C-alpha positions as CSV (number, residue, x, y, z in Angstrom):
1,M,39.6,102.3,63.6
2,K,39.1,105.2,65.9
3,K,38.3,107.6,63.0
4,L,35.9,105.0,61.6
5,L,34.1,104.7,65.0
6,L,33.9,108.5,65.3
7,S,32.5,108.8,61.8
8,A,29.9,106.1,62.6
9,L,28.9,107.9,65.9
10,S,28.6,111.3,64.0
11,F,26.4,109.7,61.4
12,L,24.3,108.0,64.1
13,S,23.9,111.3,66.0
14,A,22.9,113.2,62.8
15,W,20.4,110.4,62.0
16,V,18.9,110.6,65.5
17,L,18.5,114.4,65.3
18,L,17.0,114.2,61.8
19,T,14.6,111.5,62.9
20,A,13.6,113.5,66.0
21,F,13.0,116.6,63.9
22,S,11.0,114.7,61.3
23,T,8.9,113.0,64.1
24,E,8.2,116.4,65.7
25,L,7.2,118.0,62.4
26,F,5.1,115.0,61.5
27,A,3.3,115.3,64.9
28,Q,2.7,119.0,64.3
29,S,1.3,118.5,60.8
30,Q,-1.8,116.6,61.8
31,G,-5.0,117.4,63.5
32,T,-7.8,119.9,62.7
33,Y,-7.0,123.1,60.9
34,V,-9.5,125.9,61.2
35,V,-9.9,128.3,58.2
36,D,-9.1,131.9,58.7
37,T,-12.2,133.4,57.0
38,N,-10.7,136.9,56.9
39,S,-7.5,135.8,55.1
40,S,-9.3,133.3,52.8
41,L,-11.0,134.2,49.5
42,V,-13.6,132.7,47.3
43,S,-13.8,134.4,43.9
44,W,-16.5,133.8,41.3
45,E,-17.0,134.5,37.6
46,G,-20.1,134.1,35.4
47,K,-20.3,134.7,31.6
48,T,-22.9,135.1,28.9
49,I,-22.8,133.0,25.7
50,A,-21.4,136.1,24.0
51,G,-18.4,136.1,26.3
52,S,-19.2,139.1,28.5
53,G,-19.8,138.5,32.2
54,H,-19.2,139.5,35.8
55,T,-16.8,138.8,38.6
56,G,-17.0,139.0,42.4
57,Y,-16.4,137.2,45.6
58,I,-18.3,135.5,48.4
59,Q,-17.4,135.0,52.1
60,L,-16.8,131.8,54.0
61,S,-18.7,131.6,57.3
62,S,-16.6,128.8,58.6
63,G,-14.3,126.0,57.5
64,S,-12.1,123.2,58.8
65,L,-9.8,120.6,57.4
66,D,-8.6,117.3,58.9
67,V,-5.0,116.4,58.4
68,V,-3.5,112.9,59.0
69,S,0.2,112.2,58.3
70,G,0.6,115.7,56.8
71,K,-2.2,115.1,54.3
72,V,-5.7,116.5,54.2
73,T,-8.3,113.7,54.5
74,S,-11.6,115.6,54.9
75,G,-13.1,119.0,55.5
76,K,-16.2,121.1,55.6
77,F,-16.9,124.7,54.6
78,V,-20.0,126.9,55.0
79,V,-20.5,129.8,52.6
80,D,-22.5,132.9,53.5
81,V,-24.5,133.3,50.2
82,K,-25.9,136.6,51.5
83,S,-22.4,138.1,51.3
84,I,-22.1,137.8,47.5
85,K,-20.4,140.8,46.0
86,T,-19.5,141.9,42.5
87,T,-16.1,143.4,41.6
88,D,-16.5,144.6,38.0
89,L,-19.3,147.1,38.7
90,K,-19.7,150.0,41.1
91,G,-22.5,152.0,42.7
92,D,-26.1,151.3,41.7
93,R,-25.1,148.9,39.0
94,A,-23.2,146.7,41.4
95,A,-26.1,146.9,43.9
96,R,-28.6,145.9,41.3
97,L,-26.6,142.9,40.2
98,E,-25.9,141.8,43.8
99,N,-29.6,142.0,44.7
100,H,-30.6,140.1,41.5
101,L,-28.1,137.3,42.4
102,K,-29.7,137.1,45.9
103,N,-33.3,136.9,44.7
104,E,-35.3,133.9,43.4
105,D,-33.9,134.1,39.9
106,F,-30.6,132.9,41.2
107,F,-29.7,131.9,44.8
108,D,-32.8,133.0,46.7
109,V,-30.9,133.8,49.9
110,S,-34.0,134.6,51.9
111,K,-34.7,130.8,51.8
112,F,-31.2,129.5,51.4
113,P,-28.8,131.8,53.2
114,T,-25.9,129.3,53.2
115,A,-24.2,126.8,50.9
116,S,-21.7,124.1,51.9
117,L,-19.0,121.8,50.7
118,V,-18.1,118.6,52.5
119,I,-14.9,117.0,51.3
120,T,-15.3,113.2,50.9
121,S,-11.9,112.2,49.5
122,V,-8.5,113.7,48.6
123,Q,-6.3,111.9,46.2
124,S,-2.6,112.8,45.9
125,K,-1.2,113.4,42.4
126,S,2.3,114.9,42.6
127,N,4.1,117.2,45.0
128,N,1.4,119.2,46.7
129,E,-1.2,118.7,44.0
130,V,-4.3,116.7,44.8
131,Q,-7.7,115.9,43.4
132,V,-10.5,116.9,45.8
133,T,-14.0,115.3,45.7
134,G,-16.8,116.5,47.8
135,D,-20.5,117.1,48.2
136,L,-21.6,120.7,47.3
137,T,-25.0,121.8,48.6
138,I,-26.7,124.9,47.1
139,K,-30.4,125.7,47.6
140,N,-30.6,122.4,49.6
141,I,-29.6,120.4,46.5
142,K,-26.5,118.2,47.0
143,K,-24.2,117.2,44.1
144,S,-20.8,115.6,44.0
145,I,-18.0,117.7,42.5
146,S,-14.3,117.1,41.8
147,F,-11.5,119.5,41.2
148,P,-7.7,119.9,41.3
149,A,-6.1,121.8,44.1
150,K,-2.7,122.5,45.6
151,I,-2.5,122.0,49.4
152,T,0.6,122.8,51.6
153,V,0.8,121.8,55.2
154,N,3.7,123.3,57.1
155,G,3.5,122.7,60.9
156,D,0.6,124.7,62.3
157,K,-0.2,126.4,59.0
158,L,-2.1,125.1,56.0
159,T,-2.7,126.9,52.6
160,A,-4.8,125.6,49.8
161,V,-5.5,127.0,46.3
162,A,-8.1,125.7,43.8
163,E,-7.7,127.7,40.6
164,S,-10.7,126.6,38.7
165,I,-13.8,124.9,40.1
166,K,-16.6,124.8,37.4
167,I,-20.1,124.5,38.8
168,N,-23.2,123.8,36.6
169,R,-25.7,126.1,38.2
170,T,-28.7,124.4,36.6
171,E,-28.0,121.3,38.7
172,F,-28.9,123.5,41.7
173,D,-32.1,124.9,40.2
174,V,-30.5,128.2,39.0
175,K,-31.9,128.3,35.5
176,Y,-32.3,132.0,34.8
177,R,-31.5,132.7,31.1
178,S,-30.1,129.2,30.6
179,G,-30.0,128.2,27.0
180,S,-30.5,124.6,28.1
181,F,-34.0,125.5,29.4
182,F,-35.1,128.6,27.5
183,S,-35.1,129.3,23.7
184,G,-34.7,132.6,21.9
185,L,-32.3,134.2,24.4
186,G,-29.6,134.9,21.8
187,D,-26.6,136.8,23.3
188,R,-28.5,137.3,26.5
189,A,-28.2,133.6,27.4
190,I,-26.0,133.0,30.5
191,L,-23.6,130.0,30.4
192,D,-24.7,127.2,32.7
193,E,-21.3,126.9,34.2
194,F,-19.8,129.5,36.5
195,E,-16.3,129.3,37.9
196,L,-14.9,129.6,41.4
197,K,-11.4,130.2,42.6
198,I,-10.7,129.3,46.3
199,E,-7.7,130.5,48.3
200,L,-7.6,129.1,51.9
201,V,-5.5,129.9,54.9
202,A,-5.9,127.7,58.0
203,Q,-4.3,127.3,61.4
204,K,-4.1,124.2,63.5
205,K,-6.7,124.1,66.2
């Protein structure tokens, strides 16, 4: 009987400690997480109909995610469109492409220096995988987008990766060399969709 009582007390003590640890971790893993813009990365890729294309990155100005019960529920990000860079070209060729992307043929950064994404829902799929839905605004045009992502919340640190976010640029009035609007472009036609990859690091506020 004494051994049975001691076993029960040991189990109870272990359960209390585990519960306390889980409660503490749960309390830590909620609140507002602020994106570290220096450690986070937004990469882009655009292609022509012939398969050639360009790659680059763009910087986040700010970002935050709201976490409840260890799960992301909402968030907002602002992108500095003026920061757009290319990574597959160098020197004058890179500068020419970057300036072209910034002018009125593409993102017209003098009028629209920022873009934004506001997360409206996050649906859990399995493990850390989720489906994110949000309102993307480019050139003051807002459209709803949805994409898969992997989000990990560990205490005061949050990491998130979205491997492939496909954006139809023509929906945001970026129609330069689009085969959907102009004929006779041949291999010079640029695909309507470009692709983003987002890697976020955030710390609890």
